[in-house]
C-alpha positions in Angstrom: 79.6 118.4 133.8 80.9 121.5 132.4 84.4 120.3 132.0 86.1 116.8 132.1 89.6 116.1 133.2 90.7 115.3 129.7 87.6 116.2 127.6 87.0 119.8 128.0 87.1 123.1 126.2 90.7 124.0 126.9 93.4 123.9 124.2 96.3 121.6 124.9 99.3 124.1 125.5 101.6 122.1 127.6 103.4 118.7 127.5 101.8 117.7 130.6 98.4 118.3 129.2 99.4 116.4 126.1 100.8 113.4 128.0 97.7 113.2 130.2 95.6 112.9 127.0 97.9 110.5 125.4 97.8 108.4 128.6 94.1 107.8 128.0 94.5 105.0 125.5 92.1 105.1 122.6 90.3 108.1 124.4 88.2 105.8 126.6 87.9 108.3 129.5 87.8 111.3 127.0 84.7 109.9 125.1 83.0 108.9 128.4 83.4 112.5 129.8 82.2 113.9 126.5 78.8 112.3 127.1 78.3 114.7 130.0 80.0 117.8 128.5 77.9 121.0 128.8 77.5 123.4 125.7 78.5 126.9 126.4 75.8 128.7 124.6 77.1 132.2 125.3 80.5 131.3 123.7 78.7 129.7 120.8 76.5 133.0 120.3 79.7 135.1 120.4 81.5 132.7 118.1 78.7 133.0 115.5 78.4 136.8 115.8 82.0 137.2 115.3 82.7 134.7 112.6 79.6 133.8 110.6 80.0 136.1 107.8 77.9 136.8 104.7 79.2 134.1 102.4 78.3 131.3 104.9 74.8 132.9 105.8 74.0 133.3 102.1 74.9 129.6 101.5 72.8 128.4 104.2 69.7 130.4 103.3 70.1 129.9 99.4 70.3 126.1 99.3 67.5 124.9 97.1 67.6 121.2 98.6 67.7 120.2 95.0 69.9 117.2 95.9 72.3 117.8 92.9 75.2 117.6 95.2 74.3 114.0 96.2 76.2 112.1 93.5 79.2 114.5 93.9 79.9 112.9 97.3 81.8 109.6 97.4 80.6 109.1 100.8 76.9 109.2 99.6 77.8 106.8 96.9 79.7 104.1 99.2 77.0 104.3 101.8 74.2 103.0 99.3 72.9 106.3 98.6 71.7 107.0 102.1 69.7 110.3 101.9 71.3 111.3 105.2 74.6 111.3 103.3 73.6 113.9 100.9 76.0 116.9 101.4 73.1 119.6 101.8 71.3 117.4 104.3 74.5 116.9 106.3 75.3 120.5 106.6 71.7 121.8 107.1 71.0 119.3 109.8 74.2 120.4 111.5 75.5 123.9 111.0 72.2 125.0 109.7 70.3 123.6 112.6 72.8 125.0 115.1 72.5 128.5 113.8 68.7 128.3 114.1 68.8 127.0 117.4 71.0 129.8 118.5 68.8 132.4 116.8 65.7 131.1 118.3 67.1 130.4 121.7 66.4 126.8 121.6 68.2 124.2 123.8 71.4 122.9 122.3 71.8 119.4 123.8 75.0 117.2 124.3 73.2 114.7 122.0 73.0 117.2 119.2 76.7 118.1 119.6 77.6 114.5 119.3 75.6 114.2 116.2 77.3 117.3 114.8 80.6 115.8 115.6 79.9 112.5 114.1 78.7 114.2 111.0 81.5 116.7 110.6 84.3 114.1 111.0 82.9 110.8 109.7 80.6 111.8 107.0 82.7 114.6 105.3 86.4 114.9 104.4 86.2 118.5 103.4 87.2 117.5 99.9 85.3 120.4 98.5 84.1 118.3 95.5 80.4 119.1 96.2 81.2 122.7 95.7 82.1 122.0 92.2 78.7 120.5 91.3 76.3 122.7 93.2 74.5 125.0 90.7 74.9 127.8 93.3 78.5 127.1 94.1 77.8 126.1 97.7 80.8 124.3 99.2 79.8 122.1 102.1 83.4 121.2 102.6 84.3 124.9 103.6 81.2 124.9 105.8 82.1 121.7 107.6 85.5 123.3 108.2 83.8 126.2 109.8 81.6 123.7 111.9 84.7 121.8 113.1 86.0 125.1 114.6 82.7 125.7 116.5 82.7 122.0 117.8 86.5 122.1 118.7 85.9 125.3 120.8 83.0 123.4 122.7 85.2 120.2 123.3 83.4 118.1 120.8 86.2 117.0 118.7 87.8 113.3 118.1 90.3 112.4 120.6 93.1 112.0 118.0 92.6 115.3 116.5 92.6 117.0 119.9 96.0 115.3 120.4 97.0 116.4 117.0 96.2 120.0 117.5 98.0 119.7 120.9 101.1 118.4 119.2 101.1 121.5 117.0 100.8 123.8 120.0 103.5 122.1 121.9 105.9 120.9 119.2 104.9 122.9 116.2 104.6 119.6 114.5 101.8 117.0 114.2 104.1 114.5 116.1 106.4 114.8 119.1 109.5 115.6 117.0 111.5 118.4 118.4 113.7 120.7 116.5 116.7 118.8 117.9 115.2 115.4 116.7 114.7 117.1 113.3 118.2 118.2 112.9 119.7 115.0 114.1 117.6 113.1 111.6 118.8 115.3 108.7 122.6 114.7 109.8 121.8 110.9 110.1 120.3 110.8 106.6 123.3 112.7 105.1 125.7 110.4 106.8 123.8 107.3 105.6 124.0 108.3 101.9 127.8 108.9 101.8 128.8 105.5 100.2 126.4 106.0 97.3 126.3 109.9 97.2 129.8 110.9 98.7 129.2 114.7 98.2 125.6 114.9 99.2 124.8 117.5 101.8 121.4 118.2 103.7 122.0 121.8 104.6 120.2 123.3 107.4 119.7 127.0 108.0 121.6 128.1 104.9 120.6 131.7 104.2 119.7 133.0 100.8 119.2 129.5 99.2 117.2 129.3 96.0 114.8 126.8 97.9 113.7 126.4 101.4 112.2 122.9 101.7 109.7 121.9 104.3 108.3 118.5 105.2 105.5 116.5 106.9 106.5 115.4 110.4 105.7 111.9 109.6 108.9 112.0 107.6 111.5 112.3 110.4 109.3 110.3 112.7 108.5 107.3 110.4 110.0 107.7 106.9 113.4 109.5 107.2 114.4 108.0 103.7 111.9 110.5 102.2 114.2 113.2 103.4 117.1 111.5 101.9 115.3 110.9 98.7 114.5 114.7 98.5 118.3 115.4 99.1 119.3 113.1 96.4 117.0 114.6 93.8 118.2 118.3 94.6 121.7 117.0 94.5 121.1 115.5 91.0 119.4 118.6 89.9 122.2 120.9 91.3 119.9 122.9 93.4 121.0 125.5 95.9 118.7 124.5 98.7 118.2 124.4 102.5 115.9 123.3 105.3 115.1 125.3 108.4 116.0 124.1 111.8 112.7 125.6 113.1 109.6 126.0 110.8 110.4 122.7 108.9 107.0 121.2 109.5 104.4 122.2 107.0 101.3 120.0 107.9 98.3 121.0 110.0 96.2 118.4 111.9 94.9 121.6 113.5 93.1 122.4 110.4 91.5 119.0 110.6 90.7 119.5 114.2 89.3 123.0 113.6 91.7 124.5 116.1 92.2 127.8 114.1 94.5 129.2 116.8 97.1 126.4 116.4 96.7 126.6 112.7 97.9 130.3 112.8 100.8 129.4 115.2 101.9 126.6 112.7 102.0 128.8 109.7 103.7 131.5 111.7 106.5 129.3 112.6 107.0 128.3 108.9 106.8 132.0 107.8 109.2 133.1 110.3 111.7 130.4 109.0 111.3 132.1 105.6 111.9 135.6 107.0 114.8 134.3 108.8 116.6 132.3 105.9 115.4 134.6 103.1 115.2 131.9 100.4 114.2 132.9 97.0 111.2 130.6 97.2 109.9 127.8 99.6 108.7 124.2 98.6 106.8 121.7 100.5 107.0 117.8 100.3 104.5 115.5 98.7 101.6 116.4 100.9 98.3 117.8 99.8 96.8 119.1 103.1 100.2 120.6 104.1 100.2 122.7 100.9 96.6 123.8 101.4 97.4 124.8 105.0 100.6 126.7 104.5 100.1 128.2 101.0 96.4 128.4 100.3 94.8 128.9 103.6 97.9 129.9 105.7 98.2 133.4 104.4 94.7 134.3 105.6 95.2 132.7 109.0 98.2 135.0 109.8 96.5 138.0 108.4 98.5 138.6 105.1 96.2 140.9 103.2 97.6 139.8 99.8 96.7 136.2 100.4 100.2 135.1 99.6 103.0 133.5 101.6 106.2 135.7 102.1 107.9 134.2 99.1 106.6 132.0 96.3 105.6 128.7 97.9 105.3 125.6 95.5 104.1 122.1 95.9 106.6 119.3 95.2 105.0 118.4 91.9 105.7 121.9 90.5 109.3 121.5 91.3 109.5 118.0 89.7 107.8 119.2 86.6 110.2 122.1 86.4 113.3 119.9 87.0 112.2 117.6 84.2 111.2 120.4 81.8 114.4 122.2 82.1 116.6 119.1 82.0 117.9 119.5 85.7 116.8 115.9 86.0 117.0 113.7 83.0 115.2 110.3 82.7 116.7 107.1 81.2 114.1 106.2 78.6 114.8 102.6 79.3 113.9 103.0 83.0 110.5 104.6 82.5 107.6 102.9 84.0 106.6 100.1 81.6 103.6 98.6 83.2 100.0 100.0 83.5 100.1 102.9 86.2 97.6 105.4 87.4 97.7 108.6 89.3 95.8 109.6 92.6 94.7 113.3 92.1 95.0 114.9 95.7 92.1 117.1 96.4 94.2 119.7 98.1 96.5 120.6 95.3 94.5 119.4 92.3 90.9 120.7 93.1 92.0 123.4 95.4 95.0 124.7 93.6 94.7 123.7 89.9 97.7 121.4 89.4 96.2 118.7 87.3 98.0 119.5 84.1 101.3 119.6 85.9 101.1 116.2 87.2 100.2 114.8 83.9 103.2 116.5 82.4 105.2 114.6 85.0 103.6 111.3 84.0 104.6 112.0 80.4 108.2 112.1 81.5 108.2 109.0 83.7 105.7 106.6 82.0 106.6 105.0 78.8 104.0 105.6 76.0 100.7 103.6 76.5 101.1 102.6 80.0 99.5 105.6 81.8 95.8 105.0 82.7 93.5 107.6 84.0 91.1 106.9 86.9 87.4 107.6 86.1 86.7 110.4 87.0 90.1 112.2 87.4 91.8 115.6 87.6 89.6 118.1 89.5 86.8 115.6 89.4 88.6 112.8 91.0 87.1 111.5 94.3 88.8 112.0 97.7 91.3 109.1 98.5 88.8 108.1 101.3 91.0 109.1 104.1 91.3 112.9 103.9 90.2 115.6 106.5 91.6 113.5 109.3 89.6 110.5 108.5 92.8 108.2 108.2 93.8 108.8 111.7 90.7 108.4 113.9 90.0 105.1 115.5 86.5 106.1 116.6 85.4 106.3 112.9 87.7 103.6 111.3 84.7 101.4 110.3 83.3 104.3 108.4 86.7 105.2 107.0 87.1 101.6 105.7 83.7 101.9 103.9 84.8 105.1 102.5 87.9 103.4 100.9 85.7 101.5 98.6 85.3 104.3 96.3 89.0 104.6 95.6 89.3 100.9 95.6 86.8 100.6 92.8 88.4 103.3 90.9 91.8 101.7 90.9 90.4 98.3 90.1 88.7 99.6 87.0 92.0 100.9 85.5 93.5 97.5 85.8 96.7 99.0 87.1 98.8 97.4 89.9 100.8 100.5 90.4 99.4 103.8 91.9 101.5 107.0 92.1 100.4 109.2 94.8 102.4 112.4 95.7 100.4 113.0 98.9 101.0 111.7 102.4 97.2 111.3 103.2 96.3 109.6 99.7 99.5 107.3 100.3 98.2 106.2 103.6 94.6 105.7 102.5 95.7 103.5 99.5 98.1 101.6 101.6 95.3 101.0 104.1 92.9 100.2 101.2 95.3 97.4 100.2 95.4 96.2 103.7 91.8 96.1 104.1 90.8 94.8 100.8 93.8 93.0 99.4 93.3 94.0 95.7 97.2 93.3 94.8 98.4 96.9 94.3 101.5 98.8 95.0 101.7 102.6 95.6 104.5 105.1 95.6 105.6 108.8 96.0 107.3 110.4 93.1 110.7 110.6 94.7 111.8 106.8 94.9 110.5 106.4 91.3 112.4 109.4 90.0 115.6 108.2 91.7 115.5 104.8 90.1 115.0 106.2 86.5 117.1 109.5 86.7 120.4 109.6 84.7 123.1 110.3 87.2 125.8 112.8 86.1 129.3 111.3 86.1 130.6 113.8 88.6 128.1 112.7 91.1 128.9 108.9 90.9 131.1 107.4 93.7 134.8 107.4 92.7 136.3 103.8 92.2 138.7 103.0 95.0 
């Protein structure tokens, strides 16, 4: 069967297509059709010819099979050191084997593509930790990202991520939140805060602001209080800020899916908002992969030769550190965290964008002396939360994801802390699910609610007595 009704090589470009996929509960029909999906070898050859560049070719050829990457991979560790979980084996048995099959004209079977899909999405979160430990600097995470793109084009992609990429193409958001929904949510959150914060504004489409703030679509969909909390902190800090009515969504499930066309569309939408509103700089919410997609990878997806967004684009932790450092937000010393607390280093802005020192500066302001406890390992050496790269959201691989959470569970238990600070939506979700699955008695939090509780509120911002 070359194409199924819901499982096929077509991208999801209309709401009708998206609704048809959503109607297939849990992807039952989708995965059944995938068992008979043909491989378009000519398409695969063309893709490899056009995109397999010298770096990836060199990495595939120079791997010494030394196995030094093994202990770098948390999935290898939590799966009882299964040799088939060694990063080099995983990539050589999938991408490496695929390239050789194409070069030699060997048959590429449906079963082999299933193996590649299972490996690419349930045995790697693209955390890039292995690249830090390979003596040659080979990064299997980057290579798996490339493999995911090849698989997506052939229709071998998990059901939830095919939906996710479709959401981005149809709504320019990872969830079905329209621009009208978004603006109404901002208005609602502004109204909700008036009793406690009577002069608070959530400005939309203000031109020339110092900051244009972008979010994760899960916030207007499920956690609108996060938008209100961001607004409150900007209010306390006296920032001149805005949010765009279009281009407000910063995340990219398309990146997890390997739908590079949708990745480009998403980033273009955000950059168009920057060009339209002309802020001095842009900032994204507490989300690791959103920062990677829009700030680190995004410029290249849209063809910006300097590798930079249209304006300086910072992660939320950078603004928090700046606001604390410059006294825009002052902390009441009596309200600092006075219990053992640890910090989850997100792969995508710690390992991939070097922000380890900044987040520890923040902890220095927020945590009373002697209460901050590091995980082991930490900083750029920290392990993935266990749910990155799309792992959190795929029902097909939930058992494997739950095993993956054991690594972070054990790290947290070793600290003795009951509170985990995690300024990343994926990490936050993984730690929430970790507690649900293993019941180790922990709490977890973004930065925003903690900062609001301990910030000194300027007198002129307090509600006037009636």
